[in-house]
C-alpha positions as CSV (number, residue, x, y, z in Angstrom):
1,K,-14.1,15.3,3.0
2,K,-13.9,13.1,-0.1
3,L,-11.2,14.0,-2.7
4,E,-12.0,13.0,-6.3
5,L,-8.6,12.1,-7.8
6,G,-9.3,10.9,-11.3
7,K,-11.6,9.0,-13.7
8,F,-10.4,6.4,-16.1
9,E,-11.6,4.0,-18.8
10,E,-9.8,1.0,-20.0
11,V,-10.6,-1.9,-22.4
12,R,-9.4,-5.4,-21.8
13,N,-10.4,-8.2,-24.2
14,G,-13.1,-6.0,-25.7
15,V,-14.6,-5.3,-22.3
16,L,-14.8,-1.7,-21.1
17,L,-14.3,-0.8,-17.4
18,R,-14.9,2.7,-16.2
19,Y,-13.4,3.5,-12.8
20,K,-12.7,6.4,-10.5
21,I,-10.1,7.0,-7.9
22,Q,-11.0,8.9,-4.7
23,T,-10.0,9.0,-1.0
24,I,-11.6,6.5,1.3
25,T,-14.5,7.9,3.3
26,A,-15.7,6.4,6.6
27,D,-18.7,4.6,4.9
28,L,-16.2,2.6,2.8
29,I,-13.8,1.4,5.5
30,E,-15.5,-1.9,6.3
31,D,-15.8,-2.8,2.5
32,V,-12.1,-1.9,2.0
33,L,-11.1,-4.1,4.9
34,D,-13.0,-7.0,3.5
35,H,-11.3,-6.5,0.1
36,M,-7.8,-6.3,1.8
37,F,-8.4,-9.5,3.8
38,K,-9.7,-11.4,0.8
39,Y,-7.3,-10.3,-1.9
40,F,-4.3,-8.6,-0.3
41,L,-3.3,-10.7,2.7
42,T,-4.0,-14.0,0.9
43,R,-1.6,-13.1,-2.0
44,E,1.1,-11.0,-0.3
45,L,4.4,-12.9,0.0
46,I,5.4,-12.0,3.5
47,T,2.0,-12.4,5.0
48,T,1.2,-15.8,3.4
49,Y,4.7,-17.0,4.2
50,D,3.9,-17.0,7.9
51,H,0.2,-17.8,7.6
52,L,-0.9,-14.4,9.0
53,L,-4.6,-15.2,8.7
54,E,-4.2,-18.1,11.1
55,D,-2.8,-15.7,13.8
56,E,-5.8,-14.1,15.4
57,Q,-3.8,-11.3,17.1
58,S,-2.1,-10.4,13.9
59,V,-5.5,-10.2,12.1
60,I,-6.8,-7.9,14.9
61,S,-3.7,-5.7,14.6
62,Y,-3.9,-5.4,10.8
63,K,-7.5,-4.3,11.1
64,R,-6.6,-1.6,13.7
65,F,-3.5,-0.5,11.7
66,W,-5.4,-0.2,8.4
67,R,-8.4,1.4,10.0
68,K,-6.2,4.0,11.6
69,A,-4.7,4.8,8.2
70,M,-8.1,5.1,6.5
71,L,-9.5,7.4,9.2
72,T,-7.0,10.1,8.2
73,G,-8.9,10.4,4.9
74,E,-5.6,10.1,3.0
75,S,-6.1,6.5,1.6
76,M,-7.2,5.8,-1.9
77,V,-9.8,3.4,-3.4
78,A,-10.6,2.7,-7.1
79,L,-14.3,2.2,-7.6
80,E,-16.2,1.1,-10.7
81,D,-17.8,4.2,-12.1
82,R,-21.4,3.2,-12.3
83,D,-24.8,4.9,-12.9
84,D,-26.3,3.3,-9.8
85,D,-25.4,3.3,-6.1
86,I,-23.7,-0.1,-6.1
87,V,-20.2,0.1,-4.6
88,N,-17.8,-2.1,-6.4
89,I,-14.2,-1.9,-5.2
90,V,-11.7,-2.6,-8.0
91,G,-8.5,-1.5,-6.3
92,V,-7.1,-0.1,-3.1
93,N,-3.9,1.8,-2.0
94,L,-3.8,2.4,1.8
95,T,-1.8,5.6,1.6
96,S,-1.2,8.0,4.6
97,Q,1.2,10.8,5.4
98,V,4.0,10.3,7.8
99,C,5.9,13.1,9.6
100,K,9.6,13.2,10.7
101,N,9.1,13.4,14.5
102,Q,5.9,11.5,14.7
103,D,5.4,9.6,17.9
104,D,3.5,6.4,17.4
105,N,3.3,4.7,20.7
106,E,0.6,2.3,19.7
107,V,1.3,-1.3,20.6
108,Y,0.2,-4.0,18.2
109,E,-0.1,-7.7,19.2
110,G,0.6,-10.7,16.9
111,K,3.9,-12.4,16.0
112,V,3.3,-12.3,12.3
113,F,2.2,-8.7,12.2
114,D,5.1,-7.7,14.3
115,K,7.5,-9.5,11.9
116,V,6.0,-7.7,8.8
117,L,6.2,-4.4,10.6
118,K,9.8,-5.0,11.6
119,A,10.8,-5.9,8.0
120,V,9.1,-2.8,6.6
121,M,10.6,-0.5,9.4
122,K,14.1,-2.0,8.8
123,L,14.1,-1.0,5.2
124,T,12.4,2.3,5.9
125,D,15.2,3.1,8.4
126,I,17.9,2.1,5.9
127,G,16.4,4.3,3.2
128,N,15.6,7.2,5.5
129,V,13.2,9.0,3.1
130,F,13.3,12.2,5.2
131,N,17.0,12.6,4.6
132,T,17.0,11.2,1.1
133,Y,14.4,13.7,-0.1
134,N,15.2,16.4,2.5
135,L,11.6,16.6,3.7
136,D,9.9,16.5,7.1
137,K,6.8,14.6,5.8
138,Y,5.8,12.4,2.8
139,L,3.1,10.0,1.7
140,T,3.6,6.4,2.5
141,A,1.4,3.3,2.0
142,Y,0.5,0.1,3.7
143,G,-0.9,-2.1,0.9
144,L,-1.6,-1.9,-2.8
145,S,-4.3,-4.3,-4.1
146,V,-6.3,-4.9,-7.3
147,H,-9.4,-7.1,-7.4
148,P,-8.4,-10.3,-9.2
149,D,-11.3,-9.9,-11.7
150,C,-9.9,-6.6,-12.8
151,H,-6.3,-7.3,-13.6
152,G,-5.3,-5.8,-16.9
153,Y,-7.2,-2.5,-16.5
154,K,-4.1,-0.6,-15.3
155,I,-5.7,0.0,-11.9
156,G,-2.5,-0.7,-9.9
157,L,-0.5,1.6,-12.1
158,R,-3.1,4.3,-12.0
159,L,-3.3,4.2,-8.2
160,L,0.5,4.6,-8.0
161,E,0.5,7.5,-10.5
162,T,-2.5,9.1,-8.8
163,R,-0.4,9.5,-5.6
164,K,1.0,12.6,-7.3
165,V,-2.5,14.2,-7.4
166,L,-3.1,13.1,-3.7
167,C,0.3,14.6,-2.7
168,H,-0.6,17.8,-4.4
169,E,-4.0,18.0,-2.5
170,L,-2.3,17.2,0.8
171,G,0.6,19.6,0.2
172,L,3.2,16.9,0.1
173,Q,6.2,16.7,-2.2
174,A,7.1,13.0,-2.2
175,T,5.8,9.4,-1.7
176,A,7.8,6.3,-0.7
177,T,6.7,2.8,0.1
178,V,8.1,-0.6,0.9
179,F,6.9,-3.0,-1.9
180,S,7.2,-6.7,-1.2
181,N,6.1,-8.3,-4.4
182,K,7.6,-8.2,-7.9
183,T,4.4,-7.0,-9.7
184,A,4.1,-3.9,-7.4
185,Q,7.8,-3.2,-7.8
186,Y,7.5,-3.4,-11.6
187,L,4.4,-1.1,-11.6
188,A,6.1,1.4,-9.3
189,A,9.2,1.5,-11.6
190,K,6.8,2.0,-14.5
191,A,5.2,4.9,-12.7
192,G,8.6,6.6,-12.2
193,Y,9.5,5.4,-8.7
194,E,13.2,4.9,-7.9
195,T,14.6,2.2,-5.6
196,I,15.9,3.9,-2.4
197,A,16.8,0.7,-0.5
198,E,16.6,-3.0,-1.2
199,E,17.2,-6.2,0.8
200,S,17.0,-9.7,-0.5
201,Y,14.6,-12.1,1.3
202,E,17.4,-14.7,1.5
203,T,19.6,-12.5,3.6
204,M,17.1,-10.3,5.6
205,E,17.5,-10.8,9.3
206,I,14.8,-10.0,11.9
207,D,15.5,-10.7,15.6
208,G,18.8,-12.4,14.6
209,K,17.2,-14.9,12.3
210,I,16.9,-15.1,8.5
211,A,13.3,-13.9,8.1
212,Y,12.1,-15.3,4.9
213,P,14.3,-18.3,3.7
214,G,13.1,-19.7,0.4
215,I,11.4,-16.6,-0.9
216,N,12.8,-15.3,-4.2
217,G,13.2,-11.6,-4.7
218,S,13.6,-8.7,-2.4
219,L,11.9,-6.1,-0.3
220,K,12.2,-2.7,-1.9
221,L,11.7,0.8,-0.6
222,M,10.7,2.8,-3.7
223,G,9.9,6.5,-3.9
224,I,9.4,9.5,-6.1
225,K,9.9,13.2,-5.3
226,Y,7.6,15.5,-7.3
227,V,9.3,18.8,-8.1
């Protein structure tokens, strides 16, 4: 079932945008995938670095991985709040809950996808959210994206803040995510997230090699426990 999580209005340069945040329903999955491939994977540091979109196996893996997250009904989309039936996606946060002893034996092909997953898992293991927050489940996420035409309407910030409402609906007490770009890290800090673990791109090793030489900044695992 669809969860309505919030309605917002924001003015930028004199132009009003009304939008609503809700969970992603099955009928929206393909549109969300289109959005993520157009606007997330083309701008995300660690996927553009290795030209992920040119690696066919990694593209297939990302689609499977994201689709699986969305099918839980625990992912969020920001839609323009309109009077007609036109679906206009203005933002996405592919959230999903993870449990302590979860067995995920699914195998994903693709060298670039594998490297991204290893980087994220490495930081997640270092930060060990289950121990840090003393919980056996929490809300994680696999991508935060705002439509480029809609920057400046606080959509990214609102999606991060709205995780609190989603956690409440799902009976969860915390959220934590690995953020790879500075904008998302800045917004997460603004929304009250703390840095649990951090590793510089210049020093991060995957399979014995420096993974992202030449990229400034760091990968950060950031989270918040709602009390």
